[in-house]
N, C-alpha and C positions, 0 to 999 in steps of 0.2 A: 504494500500500500504506500502510495507516494504522499509526500507532504501536501501536494496540490490537491489530491483527493480528500485528504483530511480537512483542508481549509474549505473546500467546496461543501463537504459534509457539515461542518460547523456553521457555515453560512446558511445552509438549508435549514438547520435547526433554528438559528436566529430568526429566519424569515418564516418559520413554520411551514415550509414547503415539503409536505409529506411525500409527494410524488418524487421529487428530486432526492430526498433523504432515502427513500426506499430503493430507488434506482442505484444510488451510490453504494449503499450497504450490499446490495446484491451483486453488482458488477465489479466492485473493488474489494469485496471481502472485508469491509470495514467492521471492526469490533467496536460498537458504540460504548462499551464499558471502559475502553482504554484511551480513547481520543479526548484530548483536552484543548480548550481554547488558550489564548495568551494569558488569561487570568487564572488558569488552572481549573476552570469549571468544565464538568462533563456535559454531555448532551442532556442528561436528565436534570442536572442543575439548571441549565438554561431554560429548558421547557417549564420547569417549576417556577422559576423567576418570572417567566413571561405568561404564566397561567395558560399554558397550552396542553390540554389533556390528550389530544390526538397523538402528539409526538411521543410521550412516554409509553403510551399504549403500543404504538408501532415498534418502538425500541425493545420493549419487553417481549413482544411476540417474536421479533426477529431473533433475539438472543435465545429464547426457548427453542426455536426451530433449529438453531445452529449450535 
């Protein structure tokens, strides 16, 4: 997984872009539990701070499947 893919993933989390987020996890093999932003926040942290329920649900489902 490249740093560019990780940045795209985190940008998708910040924008709550579920389609892009899912596509990146699937195509790039991104593990959402290990990727952090510049402040050290995980995707779950960001989704919680932004009050986005769809994002954590998608992340948990992805992790459970893989």
